[in-house]
C-alpha positions in Angstrom: 78.4 -216.3 4.3 76.1 -213.1 4.6 74.4 -211.9 7.4 71.0 -210.2 6.5 70.7 -208.9 9.8 74.2 -206.6 9.1 73.6 -202.4 9.2 76.3 -202.3 6.6 76.4 -198.6 6.8 77.0 -198.6 10.5 79.7 -201.6 9.9 82.0 -199.1 7.8 81.0 -195.8 8.9 81.9 -196.6 12.8 86.0 -198.0 11.4 86.5 -195.6 8.7 86.0 -191.7 7.6 82.3 -191.5 6.9 82.7 -191.0 3.5 84.9 -194.3 2.8 82.4 -195.7 5.0 79.5 -194.6 2.6 81.2 -195.9 -0.7 82.3 -199.0 1.6 78.5 -199.8 2.6 77.2 -199.1 -1.1 79.4 -201.5 -2.4 79.3 -204.7 0.2 75.0 -204.6 -0.3 75.7 -205.7 -3.8 77.4 -209.0 -2.7 74.3 -209.4 -0.4 73.2 -211.6 -3.0 75.7 -213.3 -4.2 76.8 -216.9 -3.7 80.5 -217.2 -4.1 81.8 -221.0 -4.5 84.6 -222.2 -1.5 87.4 -221.7 -1.5 87.1 -217.8 -2.6 89.7 -215.1 -2.5 90.0 -211.7 -2.0 92.2 -210.4 -4.7 93.6 -206.8 -2.6 92.0 -207.7 0.7 94.0 -204.8 2.4 93.4 -204.6 6.2 90.7 -206.9 5.7 88.1 -204.8 6.9 85.5 -204.6 4.0 86.2 -208.0 4.2 84.6 -208.2 7.7 82.3 -205.5 7.9 80.5 -207.1 4.7 80.5 -210.8 5.4 79.6 -212.9 8.1 82.0 -216.1 7.8 85.7 -216.0 7.0 86.9 -215.4 3.4 89.0 -218.7 2.0 92.4 -216.3 1.5 93.2 -212.6 1.1 96.0 -211.2 -1.0 97.7 -207.9 -1.1 100.8 -206.6 -1.7 101.3 -204.3 1.6 102.4 -206.2 4.5 101.7 -204.3 6.9 98.1 -204.0 6.2 98.2 -207.5 6.1 99.4 -207.6 9.4 95.9 -205.9 10.5 93.7 -208.3 8.4 95.6 -211.5 9.6 94.8 -209.5 13.4 90.9 -209.5 12.1 90.7 -212.9 11.4 88.9 -212.2 8.5 90.8 -215.3 6.2 91.9 -218.4 6.5 95.0 -217.3 5.2 96.9 -213.7 4.4 99.7 -213.7 1.7 102.1 -210.6 1.0 101.6 -211.5 -3.0 101.1 -208.9 -6.2 97.3 -209.7 -8.1 99.5 -210.2 -11.4 101.2 -213.1 -9.8 99.6 -215.0 -7.5 100.9 -217.6 -5.5 98.2 -220.2 -6.2 97.7 -223.4 -8.5 95.5 -223.3 -11.7 92.1 -223.8 -11.0 92.5 -223.9 -7.0 89.4 -221.2 -6.2 85.4 -222.0 -6.5 85.2 -218.1 -6.8 87.0 -214.6 -6.0 86.6 -211.3 -5.9 87.9 -208.0 -5.6 86.9 -204.4 -4.2 87.8 -201.1 -5.8 91.4 -202.7 -6.4 92.0 -203.0 -9.8 91.8 -198.9 -10.8 94.9 -198.6 -8.8 97.0 -201.5 -10.6 99.7 -200.8 -13.2 98.2 -203.7 -15.5 94.8 -204.6 -14.9 94.9 -206.9 -18.0 97.4 -209.0 -16.2 95.7 -209.6 -12.9 93.0 -210.5 -14.6 95.2 -213.4 -16.6 95.8 -214.6 -13.3 92.8 -214.3 -11.3 91.5 -216.6 -14.4 94.5 -218.8 -14.0 93.6 -219.4 -10.1 90.1 -220.1 -10.6 88.2 -223.1 -11.9 86.4 -223.0 -15.3 83.0 -221.6 -14.5 84.2 -219.5 -11.5 83.0 -216.6 -10.2 84.7 -213.4 -9.7 83.2 -210.2 -8.6 84.8 -206.8 -8.7 83.7 -202.9 -8.6 85.8 -199.9 -10.0 85.6 -196.2 -10.3 84.3 -195.3 -14.1 84.6 -193.0 -17.4 82.7 -190.4 -15.1 84.9 -190.3 -12.3 87.2 -187.3 -13.2 84.1 -185.3 -15.1 81.8 -185.8 -12.0 84.3 -184.0 -9.4 81.8 -180.5 -8.4 84.9 -178.6 -7.5 86.3 -178.9 -11.0 83.2 -178.3 -12.4 82.6 -175.6 -10.1 86.2 -173.4 -11.4 84.8 -174.5 -15.0 81.9 -172.2 -14.6 84.2 -169.7 -13.1 86.4 -169.5 -15.8 89.4 -171.6 -14.5 89.5 -174.4 -17.2 93.6 -174.9 -16.1 93.2 -174.8 -12.8 89.9 -177.4 -12.6 92.2 -180.1 -14.9 94.7 -179.5 -12.5 91.8 -179.9 -9.6 91.1 -183.3 -10.9 94.2 -184.4 -11.7 95.6 -183.9 -8.2 92.4 -185.5 -6.9 92.9 -188.5 -9.6 96.2 -188.8 -7.5 95.4 -188.7 -4.2 93.3 -191.3 -5.3 96.0 -193.5 -6.3 94.1 -194.0 -9.7 96.3 -195.8 -12.6 93.1 -196.0 -14.5 88.8 -195.0 -14.9 87.1 -197.0 -17.6 83.0 -197.6 -18.3 82.2 -201.0 -18.8 82.9 -201.3 -22.1 86.4 -201.0 -22.2 86.6 -203.9 -18.9 84.7 -206.2 -21.2 87.6 -206.1 -23.3 89.5 -206.8 -20.6 87.8 -209.1 -19.4 87.1 -211.0 -22.4 91.3 -211.3 -23.3 91.1 -212.8 -20.0 88.6 -215.6 -20.7 85.7 -213.9 -18.3 81.9 -213.0 -20.0 80.4 -210.4 -17.8 76.4 -211.9 -16.2 76.2 -208.7 -15.0 77.2 -205.6 -14.6 76.1 -201.7 -13.9 76.9 -198.1 -12.7 76.2 -197.4 -9.2 77.0 -194.0 -6.9 74.6 -191.2 -8.5 76.5 -187.5 -9.0 74.8 -186.3 -5.9 76.1 -189.0 -3.5 79.0 -188.5 -5.0 79.5 -185.3 -4.3 79.3 -186.3 -0.5 82.4 -188.4 -1.2 84.4 -185.8 -2.8 83.4 -183.1 0.0 84.3 -186.0 2.6 87.4 -185.7 1.7 88.2 -182.6 3.1 85.8 -182.5 6.0 87.4 -186.3 6.7 90.7 -184.5 7.1 89.9 -184.8 11.6 89.9 -188.5 10.6 92.6 -188.5 9.2 94.6 -186.6 11.5 93.6 -189.0 14.3 94.6 -192.3 12.3 98.1 -190.9 12.0 98.8 -190.1 15.9 96.4 -193.4 16.9 95.8 -195.9 13.9 92.0 -195.1 14.7 89.8 -193.3 12.3 87.2 -192.9 15.2 87.5 -192.8 18.5 83.8 -193.7 20.0 82.5 -196.5 17.8 79.4 -196.8 19.8 76.0 -196.4 17.6 74.9 -193.5 19.5 77.9 -191.7 18.4 76.4 -191.4 14.7 73.0 -190.6 16.1 72.9 -187.7 13.7 75.4 -188.8 11.0 73.4 -192.2 10.1 69.9 -190.8 9.1 72.3 -188.3 6.9 74.2 -190.7 4.9 71.6 -193.6 4.8 69.1 -190.6 2.6 72.2 -191.7 -0.1 73.1 -195.8 1.2 69.5 -196.7 -0.1 69.1 -194.9 -3.4 68.8 -197.2 -6.3 71.6 -199.4 -7.2 71.7 -199.3 -10.5 72.4 -195.2 -12.1 72.2 -194.0 -15.4 75.2 -191.9 -14.7 77.0 -193.6 -12.0 80.6 -192.9 -11.1 81.3 -196.7 -10.0 80.4 -199.9 -12.1 80.1 -203.2 -10.7 81.0 -206.5 -12.6 79.9 -209.8 -11.8 81.8 -211.9 -14.2 82.5 -215.8 -14.8 85.4 -217.4 -16.0 85.1 -219.3 -19.6 84.2 -222.7 -19.5 87.0 -225.4 -21.4 85.1 -227.0 -24.0 
């Protein structure tokens, strides 16, 4: 269920470094108009924050290979069930779920096609699968690398891209056309797909990785990204971020891609 009264930007920024909160909030808003049939599976649920900040009710099940993240997801109470499992080996029978989603997860997997095949297995025929990923514009859009290239430091620019991609734990960054091939192989049809996060907004997210270092140290020490979660503490930050948050959903040069797909019905 979706609560239309939620301030999605604040929901994410108060609990995350501001750059990650902006990205997650922009992803969250796309789920607002999607009806996902229960039971619903979250593939790669992590600590459950995205689910809790996006949906007003519980999601049926969340799976993730990381036990410590699952413990936090369970404590949040965002799921009816939390299970330690890899996306390529989902411990549910065939045709069990009415819908599934995977938010910024598939780009981290070793074999995305294997995960898609497994999601298709546990989805009922005609079941909805929604996901988003960084696309093939991610590395070319990195402002730090582009600036280094302007200075003639192409080798350093390439190393910067490799560093940033490694720090982001990306195994793949592919465009919609490449994902369409993978989806078709797994038995999914794309109903809608669009690119989002303009290069302008992506620069804020990129720079935020460095400006957010104090939040990282705080999290390492206290387990919290922000000490004060009250809205007054974000009085200056939220209006600045909201300008980026409110950009048109579809961006012709978007750095991330969002997919609404459906498992093919049996003949």
